[in-house]
C-alpha positions in Angstrom: 153.3 -181.5 -4.0 151.6 -181.6 -7.4 152.6 -179.1 -10.0 149.5 -177.0 -9.5 150.6 -176.4 -5.9 154.1 -175.3 -7.1 152.4 -173.0 -9.6 150.3 -171.4 -6.9 153.3 -170.9 -4.6 155.3 -169.4 -7.5 152.5 -167.0 -8.4 152.1 -165.8 -4.9 155.8 -165.5 -4.3 156.6 -163.7 -7.6 153.6 -161.5 -8.2 151.7 -161.0 -4.9 154.8 -160.6 -2.8 157.8 -160.0 -5.0 156.8 -157.4 -7.5 154.6 -155.5 -5.0 157.5 -155.3 -2.5 159.8 -153.9 -5.2 157.2 -151.3 -6.2 156.7 -150.3 -2.5 160.4 -149.9 -1.9 160.8 -147.8 -5.0 157.9 -145.6 -3.9 159.5 -145.0 -0.6 162.8 -144.1 -2.3 161.2 -141.7 -4.7 159.3 -139.6 -2.2 160.6 -136.8 0.0 158.2 -137.6 2.8 158.0 -141.4 3.6 155.3 -140.8 6.2 152.9 -139.8 3.5 153.5 -142.9 1.5 153.5 -145.1 4.6 150.0 -144.1 5.4 148.8 -145.6 2.1 149.3 -149.1 3.6 146.2 -148.5 5.8 143.9 -147.9 2.8 145.1 -150.9 0.8 142.6 -153.4 2.4 139.7 -151.1 1.4 141.0 -150.6 -2.1 141.5 -154.4 -2.6 137.9 -155.0 -1.4 136.5 -152.4 -3.8 138.6 -153.8 -6.7 137.4 -157.3 -6.0 133.8 -156.2 -5.8 134.1 -154.2 -9.0 136.2 -156.4 -11.2 135.2 -160.0 -10.3 131.9 -159.3 -8.6 132.9 -160.4 -5.2 130.1 -160.1 -2.7 130.8 -157.8 0.3 129.3 -159.3 3.5 128.5 -157.2 6.5 131.0 -159.3 8.5 133.7 -158.2 6.1 132.9 -154.5 6.7 132.9 -155.1 10.4 136.3 -156.8 10.2 137.7 -153.9 8.1 136.3 -151.4 10.5 137.5 -153.0 13.6 141.0 -153.6 12.2 141.1 -149.9 11.2 140.0 -148.8 14.6 142.9 -150.7 16.2 145.5 -149.1 13.9 
């Protein structure tokens, strides 16, 4: 694998998975009611979509909204 591939794997592993997991575990440890914090996991796809649209100008397609709505309805 070229070095760019290893750099991408390292980025995803360290930042997108590693640091966020540590922050999530710390949030669960610091709260008195873990059920309140656990519910935040269901709004994270919506928050990510809004941040992508706001910060980098990602276009939101109707199919994306349908997918988010249908996955939310299942949960």
